[in-house]
LUMTORLUM-219410 format. One line per 8 residues: number of its first residue (from 0); their letters; for each residue x, y, z of C-alpha. Coordinates in Angstrom, 1 decimal, decimal comma, padded with zeros to 4 digits. Example, Ala and Ser with C-alpha at 12.3 -4.5 7.8 and 13.67 -1.06 7.14 Angstrom:
2
0 = as = 012,3/-004,5/007,8 | 013,7/-001,1/007,1
This chain:
413
0 = madretpg = 011,6/-005,5/-032,5 | 012,4/-008,4/-030,1 | 011,2/-008,2/-026,5 | 013,7/-006,8/-024,1 | 015,2/-009,6/-022,0 | 014,9/-009,1/-018,2 | 018,2/-009,9/-016,3 | 017,9/-013,3/-014,9
8 = daarsdrr = 015,1/-014,5/-017,2 | 016,9/-017,7/-018,1 | 017,4/-018,5/-014,4 | 014,0/-017,7/-013,0 | 012,8/-019,8/-010,2 | 009,5/-020,8/-008,6 | 011,1/-020,4/-005,2 | 010,2/-017,1/-003,6
16 = pldgivvl = 012,4/-014,9/-001,3 | 010,5/-015,5/002,0 | 009,9/-019,3/001,5 | 010,2/-020,8/005,0 | 009,3/-017,7/006,9 | 006,3/-018,0/009,2 | 004,2/-015,0/009,9 | 001,4/-014,7/012,5
24 = ditrvvag = -001,0/-012,0/011,3 | -003,3/-010,8/014,1 | -004,4/-007,6/012,3 | -007,7/-006,3/011,0 | -009,0/-004,2/008,2 | -006,1/-002,8/006,0 | -003,2/-001,4/008,1 | -001,6/-004,7/008,9
32 = pfcamlla = -003,4/-007,2/006,7 | -001,8/-005,5/003,6 | 001,6/-005,7/005,2 | 001,2/-009,4/006,0 | -000,2/-010,0/002,5 | 002,9/-008,5/000,9 | 005,0/-010,9/002,9 | 002,7/-013,7/001,7
40 = dlgasvik = 003,1/-012,6/-001,9 | 006,9/-012,9/-001,4 | 006,6/-016,5/-000,2 | 006,1/-016,3/003,6 | 003,6/-018,7/005,2 | 001,2/-016,2/006,7 | -001,3/-017,4/009,2 | -004,2/-015,0/009,8
48 = vehpddpd = -005,3/-015,3/013,4 | -008,9/-014,3/014,2 | -011,2/-014,5/017,2 | -013,6/-017,4/016,7 | -016,6/-015,3/017,5 | -015,4/-011,9/016,2 | -013,4/-012,3/013,0 | -012,0/-009,4/011,0
56 = yargfppm = -015,0/-007,1/010,3 | -013,5/-006,2/006,9 | -015,0/-009,5/005,8 | -018,3/-007,6/005,5 | -017,0/-004,7/003,5 | -018,4/-004,4/-000,1 | -018,3/-005,4/-002,8 | -019,6/-008,9/-001,9
64 = vgggdage = -019,3/-011,7/-004,3 | -021,3/-015,0/-004,4 | -024,5/-013,9/-003,0 | -026,5/-015,1/000,0 | -024,8/-016,6/003,1 | -021,9/-017,7/000,9 | -021,1/-014,1/-000,2 | -017,5/-013,1/000,3
72 = safftqfn = -015,9/-009,7/000,4 | -013,6/-008,9/-002,6 | -012,3/-006,0/-000,5 | -011,2/-008,4/002,2 | -009,6/-010,7/-000,3 | -007,5/-008,0/-001,9 | -005,7/-007,6/001,4 | -005,8/-011,2/002,6
80 = rnkrgisv = -005,1/-013,5/-000,3 | -002,4/-016,2/000,0 | -002,9/-016,6/003,7 | -004,1/-019,5/005,8 | -006,6/-018,7/008,5 | -007,0/-020,0/012,1 | -009,3/-019,1/015,0 | -007,7/-018,3/018,4
88 = nlkspdgk = -009,4/-016,6/021,4 | -006,6/-014,5/022,8 | -008,6/-013,7/025,9 | -008,9/-017,3/027,0 | -006,0/-018,9/029,1 | -005,7/-021,8/026,5 | -005,8/-019,3/023,6 | -003,0/-017,3/025,1
96 = ellkqlvr = -000,9/-020,4/025,6 | -001,7/-021,5/022,1 | -000,5/-018,2/020,6 | 002,8/-018,6/022,6 | 003,3/-022,0/021,2 | 002,7/-020,6/017,6 | 005,2/-017,8/018,4 | 007,9/-020,4/019,1
104 = kadvlven = 007,5/-021,6/015,6 | 007,1/-018,2/014,0 | 009,6/-015,6/012,6 | 007,2/-012,6/012,6 | 004,1/-011,4/014,4 | 002,2/-008,5/012,9 | -000,4/-006,7/015,1 | -002,3/-003,4/014,7
112 = frpgtmdk = -003,9/-003,0/018,1 | -003,7/000,2/020,1 | -000,4/000,2/022,0 | -000,8/-001,6/025,3 | -003,5/-003,9/024,2 | -001,2/-006,9/023,7 | 000,4/-006,2/027,1 | -003,0/-006,2/028,8
120 = lglgydel = -003,6/-009,6/027,2 | -000,3/-010,9/028,6 | 001,0/-011,2/025,1 | 003,1/-008,1/024,6 | 006,6/-008,2/023,0 | 008,5/-008,7/026,3 | 006,5/-011,8/027,0 | 006,5/-013,2/023,5
128 = rrcnprlv = 010,3/-012,7/023,1 | 010,8/-015,1/026,1 | 009,1/-017,7/023,9 | 011,2/-016,8/020,8 | 014,1/-014,4/021,1 | 014,3/-014,3/017,3 | 010,7/-013,0/016,9 | 010,3/-009,9/014,8
136 = ytaisgfg = 007,3/-008,2/016,4 | 005,8/-005,6/013,9 | 003,3/-003,2/015,5 | 001,2/-000,7/013,4 | -000,8/001,9/015,2 | -002,1/005,4/014,7 | 000,6/007,3/016,7 | 003,3/004,6/017,5
144 = rtgpnssr = 004,3/002,9/020,7 | 006,0/006,0/022,2 | 005,0/009,6/022,7 | 002,2/011,4/024,5 | -000,5/010,4/022,0 | 000,4/006,7/021,7 | -002,8/005,4/023,3 | -005,2/007,4/021,2
152 = pafdntgq = -007,5/005,5/018,8 | -006,9/006,1/015,1 | -008,2/005,4/011,7 | -006,8/006,2/008,3 | -008,4/009,6/008,3 | -006,6/010,2/011,6 | -003,3/009,7/010,0 | -004,1/012,0/007,1
160 = avgglwsm = -005,3/014,7/009,6 | -002,4/014,6/012,1 | 000,3/013,9/009,5 | -000,3/017,1/007,7 | -001,4/015,7/004,3 | -005,1/016,6/004,7 | -004,3/020,3/005,3 | -002,4/020,4/001,9
168 = ngyadrpp = -004,9/018,7/-000,3 | -007,8/020,3/-002,2 | -008,2/023,8/-003,6 | -007,1/027,2/-002,2 | -010,6/028,6/-002,1 | -012,2/025,6/-000,4 | -011,7/023,6/002,8 | -009,0/021,0/002,7
176 = vrvgtiig = -009,9/017,5/001,2 | -008,7/014,1/002,4 | -006,8/012,1/-000,2 | -009,3/009,9/-002,0 | -007,9/006,5/-000,7 | -006,9/005,0/002,6 | -003,3/006,2/002,2 | -002,6/006,3/005,9
184 = dlaaslya = -003,4/002,6/006,2 | -001,5/001,8/003,0 | 001,6/003,8/003,7 | 001,9/002,4/007,2 | 001,6/-001,1/005,8 | 004,3/-000,4/003,2 | 006,7/001,0/005,9 | 005,9/-002,0/008,2
192 = tigtlaal = 006,8/-004,3/005,4 | 010,2/-002,6/004,8 | 010,9/-002,6/008,6 | 009,9/-006,3/009,0 | 012,3/-007,3/006,1 | 015,1/-005,3/007,7 | 014,5/-006,8/011,1 | 014,3/-010,3/009,7
200 = rtaektge = 017,7/-009,7/008,1 | 019,1/-008,6/011,5 | 017,6/-011,6/013,2 | 019,2/-013,9/010,6 | 022,6/-012,4/011,4 | 022,3/-012,0/015,2 | 019,7/-014,4/016,4 | 017,9/-011,4/018,0
208 = gqvvdvsq = 014,5/-010,2/017,0 | 013,0/-006,7/017,7 | 010,0/-004,5/017,6 | 009,2/-002,8/014,3 | 007,2/000,3/015,4 | 005,2/002,0/012,6 | 002,7/004,8/013,0 | 000,2/006,2/010,6
216 = qdsiltlt = 001,1/009,7/011,6 | 004,8/009,1/010,9 | 004,1/007,4/007,6 | 001,8/010,2/006,3 | 004,3/012,9/007,4 | 006,9/011,4/005,1 | 004,5/011,8/002,1 | 004,2/015,6/002,5
224 = enavvryt = 007,1/016,0/000,0 | 008,7/019,5/000,5 | 006,2/020,9/003,0 | 008,4/020,4/006,1 | 011,6/021,9/004,7 | 009,7/024,8/003,2 | 008,3/025,6/006,6 | 011,6/025,0/008,6
232 = trgevasp = 013,7/027,0/006,1 | 011,4/029,7/004,9 | 008,4/029,7/007,2 | 006,1/028,8/004,3 | 003,0/026,9/005,3 | 001,9/024,3/002,7 | -001,8/024,9/001,7 | -004,1/023,3/-000,9
240 = lgndhpfv = -003,0/024,1/-004,5 | -005,5/022,0/-006,4 | -003,6/020,4/-009,3 | -000,7/022,8/-009,2 | 002,8/022,3/-007,9 | 004,2/024,9/-005,5 | 007,1/026,0/-007,7 | 007,3/023,8/-010,8
248 = rpygqfpc = 005,3/025,1/-013,9 | 003,8/023,9/-016,2 | 003,2/020,7/-014,1 | -000,4/019,7/-013,6 | -003,8/018,9/-015,0 | -005,0/020,4/-018,3 | -008,3/019,9/-020,2 | -008,5/018,2/-023,6
256 = kdgyvffg = -011,2/017,2/-026,0 | -012,4/014,2/-023,9 | -011,1/014,7/-020,5 | -007,9/015,8/-018,8 | -004,2/015,0/-019,1 | -001,2/015,5/-016,9 | 001,5/017,6/-018,5 | 004,9/018,0/-016,9
264 = gytdkfwr = 007,0/019,6/-019,6 | 008,6/022,3/-017,5 | 012,3/021,9/-018,4 | 013,6/023,8/-021,3 | 014,2/020,6/-023,3 | 010,7/019,3/-022,8 | 009,2/022,8/-023,4 | 011,0/023,1/-026,8
272 = ltcemfge = 009,9/019,6/-027,8 | 006,3/020,4/-026,9 | 006,3/023,6/-029,0 | 007,6/021,6/-031,9 | 005,1/018,8/-031,3 | 002,2/021,3/-031,8 | 003,8/022,9/-034,8 | 004,8/026,2/-033,2
280 = pevaddpe = 008,6/025,8/-032,5 | 009,0/029,6/-032,6 | 007,1/029,8/-029,2 | 010,2/028,3/-027,5 | 012,1/031,4/-028,3 | 009,5/033,8/-027,0 | 011,5/036,1/-024,7 | 008,8/036,1/-022,0
288 = idtmdkrf = 008,6/032,3/-021,7 | 011,9/031,0/-023,2 | 013,5/029,8/-019,9 | 012,4/027,5/-017,1 | 012,8/030,2/-014,5 | 010,5/032,6/-016,5 | 007,8/029,9/-016,8 | 008,0/029,3/-013,1
296 = dpdvaerr = 006,7/032,7/-012,4 | 003,0/032,3/-011,3 | 001,8/035,3/-013,2 | 003,6/034,3/-016,4 | 002,4/030,7/-016,1 | -001,2/031,8/-015,6 | -001,2/034,6/-018,3 | 001,0/033,0/-021,0
304 = vkpllerw = 001,7/029,3/-020,5 | -001,6/028,0/-019,4 | -003,7/029,5/-022,2 | -001,2/028,2/-024,7 | -001,3/024,7/-023,5 | -005,1/024,7/-023,2 | -005,4/025,9/-026,8 | -003,1/023,1/-028,0
312 = fsaygkae = -004,6/020,3/-025,9 | -008,2/021,3/-026,6 | -007,9/020,1/-030,2 | -007,1/016,5/-029,2 | -008,4/013,6/-027,1 | -006,4/012,0/-024,3 | -005,2/009,0/-026,4 | -004,2/011,3/-029,3
320 = leamagdr = -002,1/013,4/-027,0 | -000,4/010,4/-025,4 | 000,4/009,1/-028,8 | 001,8/012,5/-030,0 | 003,9/012,8/-026,8 | 005,2/009,2/-027,0 | 008,5/008,7/-025,4 | 009,5/012,3/-025,9
328 = vplsaikt = 007,4/014,4/-023,5 | 005,9/013,7/-020,1 | 002,2/013,8/-020,9 | -000,2/011,2/-019,6 | -004,0/010,8/-019,8 | -005,7/011,2/-016,4 | -007,4/007,8/-016,6 | -010,5/006,6/-014,9
336 = ipevvedp = -010,3/003,3/-012,9 | -012,0/001,4/-015,9 | -009,4/002,8/-018,2 | -006,6/001,7/-015,9 | -008,0/-001,8/-015,4 | -008,2/-002,2/-019,2 | -004,8/-000,5/-019,9 | -002,5/-002,8/-022,0
344 = hvaarnmi = 000,5/-001,6/-020,2 | -001,0/-002,5/-016,8 | -001,9/-005,9/-018,3 | 001,7/-006,4/-019,5 | 002,9/-005,7/-015,9 | 000,4/-008,3/-014,6 | -001,1/-005,7/-012,3 | -004,7/-006,9/-012,7
352 = vevpvgge = -004,9/-010,4/-011,5 | -007,6/-013,0/-011,1 | -008,3/-014,3/-007,6 | -011,1/-016,7/-006,4 | -013,7/-015,0/-004,3 | -017,1/-016,5/-003,3 | -017,0/-019,2/-005,8 | -016,2/-016,8/-008,7
360 = tvrmvgsp = -013,0/-015,2/-010,1 | -012,5/-011,5/-009,4 | -010,0/-009,2/-011,1 | -008,1/-007,2/-008,5 | -004,8/-005,4/-007,9 | -001,7/-007,5/-008,3 | 001,7/-007,1/-006,7 | 003,9/-004,1/-007,9
368 = iklsmtge = 007,0/-006,0/-006,7 | 008,7/-007,6/-009,7 | 011,8/-009,7/-009,0 | 014,0/-010,7/-012,0 | 015,0/-014,0/-010,5 | 011,5/-015,0/-009,2 | 008,6/-016,2/-011,3 | 005,2/-014,7/-011,2
376 = iplgaapa = 003,5/-014,9/-007,8 | 000,8/-017,6/-007,6 | -002,3/-016,1/-006,1 | -004,6/-018,0/-003,7 | -007,9/-017,1/-002,1 | -008,3/-015,4/001,3 | -009,1/-017,9/004,0 | -012,5/-018,3/005,6
384 = pgqhtrsv = -012,6/-017,7/009,3 | -010,7/-020,5/011,0 | -010,5/-022,5/007,8 | -007,0/-023,9/008,5 | -007,0/-024,1/012,2 | -006,8/-027,9/012,4 | -004,1/-028,3/009,6 | -002,0/-025,4/011,0
392 = laellgld = -002,0/-026,7/014,6 | -001,2/-030,2/013,4 | 001,6/-029,0/011,1 | 003,3/-026,4/013,3 | 002,6/-027,8/016,8 | 002,1/-031,5/016,1 | -001,4/-031,4/017,9 | -003,6/-034,4/017,3
400 = deairrla = -007,4/-034,5/016,9 | -008,0/-035,1/020,6 | -005,8/-032,0/021,5 | -007,6/-029,9/019,0 | -011,0/-031,0/020,3 | -010,0/-030,1/023,9 | -009,0/-026,6/022,7 | -012,3/-026,2/020,9
408 = gsgai = -014,1/-027,3/024,0 | -012,4/-024,8/026,2 | -013,2/-021,9/023,8 | -009,6/-021,3/022,8 | -010,3/-021,9/019,1
């Protein structure tokens, strides 16, 4: 069968949507760097601004590649590829002035300091908008720029804790468990990217920039699915359910011969197809489990449905079950990271990409954003601290070597 053509394939372009947009990235670790990297992947010229004596400490996060003094962090690269790097001391008078000059040439500034920090430096939004009224000022923090908790320090776990997600995750007979990734940082970065793009669109139309205010707590709260409306309408408090869903059954993890699968065949259509798939079509007409509503009952699900599925699945391995289900039934292997990295479908989606790190090539996560009119995103290395200071200052501000030497001598860069 011929490959399915993607709309716009014939007119694909190497030009990317954010070509010409200049972004100043003064963030650290992940909540912020990931947002700026997504903008870079979409074509923006992202300039990572770091203190000359105190660069982003995520540069020391494992795994390190290259060995010795030349070792570089693959973790850091995964959130900072495709950027240029400059060194600016935002505490020095010359450094403050230099940032203002850069802001005059920029479209976006992304920061993830605690609210008030930039104002104390004399570089808050009100000051920077005087330099550039069109500036989109994207601020990511634990609790946002308003509200009684805005000045509190926060990490990813803070967002999971105060956003409600931590209280819902785990098993009913055990203490709650954090989600096994930095989902607070990542979710905040994703919302910040969406907000930045919306604000850029407004700035294009009106000539006015604005603050994009994103908090980890707010971002996590939006990921709690039905927990809020269950509480506000019925007074139900979401609690850990393990791999179960609060009302949809069967819908969860089931053991098989060589691991586990996710099975979500809870509708009458999928249930009947599943019974046929395992050679027992008559089960679909069993009067105790023949409708979706009956299978939703917790007692029926535990007593009748779960044992039936475990009996069926236990005779097969993950790959066999996926092949049997094919395009008919929602059944997927619960894959380990090695299995995902080597997954042919993931490869077809170009989701594992090769990026230079520490003199080597490292496979890491690619971009999930696929645009029909835009070619594949070229991926460059993350910058070394201050690697592009001279070229950026010369290109954007027109500074000559003597001016750059003076800035270095004053401790501004």
